[in-house]
Structure formats: structure tokens, C-alpha cells
C-alpha positions as CSV (number, residue, x, y, z in Angstrom):
1,M,57.6,38.1,-22.8
2,L,54.8,39.8,-24.7
3,A,52.2,38.0,-22.8
4,I,53.8,38.8,-19.5
5,F,53.9,42.6,-20.1
6,G,50.3,42.5,-21.5
7,S,51.1,44.2,-24.7
8,A,47.8,43.1,-26.2
9,S,46.0,45.0,-23.4
10,A,48.2,48.1,-23.7
11,G,46.1,49.3,-26.7
12,G,48.6,48.6,-29.4
13,S,47.5,47.9,-32.9
14,G,50.5,46.1,-34.4
15,L,51.4,42.5,-35.1
16,F,52.3,41.9,-31.4
17,S,48.8,42.8,-30.2
18,N,47.4,39.9,-32.1
19,P,46.4,37.1,-29.6
20,L,47.4,34.4,-32.0
21,V,50.9,35.8,-32.3
22,T,51.1,35.9,-28.5
23,L,49.9,32.3,-28.2
24,L,52.4,31.2,-30.8
25,M,55.3,33.0,-29.0
26,V,54.3,31.3,-25.7
27,A,54.2,27.9,-27.4
28,L,57.6,28.6,-28.9
29,G,58.9,29.5,-25.5
30,I,57.6,26.3,-24.0
31,F,59.1,24.3,-26.9
32,I,62.5,25.9,-26.4
33,F,62.4,25.2,-22.6
34,L,61.5,21.6,-23.2
35,K,64.4,21.2,-25.7
36,F,66.7,22.8,-23.2
37,C,65.6,20.4,-20.4
38,S,66.1,17.4,-22.6
39,W,69.6,18.7,-23.5
40,A,70.4,19.2,-19.8
41,K,69.7,15.6,-19.0
42,K,73.0,14.7,-20.8
43,F,75.1,16.5,-18.2
44,E,76.2,15.6,-14.6
45,L,76.5,17.9,-11.6
46,S,77.8,17.1,-8.2
47,A,75.3,16.9,-5.3
48,G,77.0,19.9,-3.7
49,A,76.6,22.1,-6.8
50,K,73.0,21.1,-7.1
51,K,72.4,21.9,-3.5
52,A,74.0,25.3,-3.9
53,I,71.9,26.1,-6.9
54,Y,68.7,25.1,-5.0
55,I,69.7,27.3,-2.0
56,L,70.5,30.2,-4.3
57,T,67.1,29.7,-6.0
58,G,65.3,30.1,-2.7
59,I,67.2,33.3,-2.0
60,G,66.8,34.4,-5.6
61,M,63.0,34.1,-5.3
62,V,63.0,36.8,-2.7
63,G,65.6,38.9,-4.4
64,F,63.9,38.8,-7.8
65,N,60.5,39.7,-6.3
66,V,62.0,42.7,-4.5
67,Y,63.8,43.8,-7.7
68,Y,60.6,43.4,-9.7
69,S,58.7,45.4,-7.1
70,M,61.2,48.2,-7.4
71,G,60.7,48.0,-11.2
72,N,56.9,48.3,-10.7
73,K,57.4,51.4,-8.6
74,A,59.7,52.9,-11.2
75,I,57.0,52.3,-13.8
76,L,54.4,54.1,-11.8
77,E,56.6,57.0,-10.8
78,S,58.5,57.7,-14.1
79,N,57.2,55.3,-16.7
80,N,60.7,53.7,-16.7
81,W,60.4,50.0,-17.7
82,S,64.1,49.2,-17.5
83,T,64.2,47.9,-13.9
84,A,61.2,45.6,-14.3
85,T,62.6,44.4,-17.6
86,N,66.0,43.6,-16.1
87,A,64.3,41.8,-13.2
88,L,62.3,39.7,-15.6
89,L,65.2,38.8,-17.8
90,L,67.5,38.0,-14.8
91,S,64.8,35.8,-13.3
92,L,64.3,34.0,-16.7
93,V,68.1,33.3,-16.9
94,W,67.9,31.9,-13.4
95,V,65.0,29.7,-14.4
96,F,67.2,28.1,-17.0
97,I,70.1,27.7,-14.5
98,F,67.7,26.0,-12.0
99,A,66.2,23.8,-14.7
100,F,69.7,22.8,-15.8
101,A,70.5,21.8,-12.2
102,L,67.2,20.0,-11.8
103,M,67.5,18.0,-15.0
104,A,71.2,17.2,-14.9
105,E,72.1,13.8,-13.5
106,T,73.8,13.7,-10.1
107,K,77.4,12.5,-10.2
108,A,78.0,9.2,-8.4
109,E,80.4,9.9,-5.5
């Protein structure tokens, strides 16, 4: 999340502005995501549930982009980061839902 918000370029001088810390946090995020995907392979979902998640992902792509755009406008107008942060966190949660559906086995009918 630090790399996404560009905290290193924001002029900070703390631990989180260190590029090595940012790189390690990105590597940790990738590791956690890969572990989650290997865990999701142990589950089964029906084809209908998978299809519904895929359709909602397509709709969500548009919705999350609109929500994040509203957050960017709020940042420019009032320096309020809450909307953009909420949009980012909700989209990351949806990424894990989509990855779960993608990695889970399809139930035999």
C-alpha cells in the first residue's frame, strides 16, 4: 500500500520512505497472495457461483474505478484521503474474492 500511495515520493523522511522497506513490503504482499492462492486450491465452488463472481468482478472494475476517481477528486479539493483509501481497500478485498473463485476447483455436477 505504501508503494501505491507513493509515500517515498511524498517527501517523508521516516522508515517507510526507504525504498528497501517498500520493496520488502511489496515482496511480502506477493508472498501472502501466493500463499492465499495455494490455500484456495483446496476448495470447491459451483460453476454458477464462479460465474456470478466473474460477472460481479466485471461490474466491480467499473465501480471501483469510479469510486477511486471520486476519492482522487476529494484529495484535490479537501486533502481528504478517506474515500480513495476505502476504494483501494475494497478493491483489494475483491481481488482476494476473485482470486479465490479463480483458484478454487469447480464442483462436478
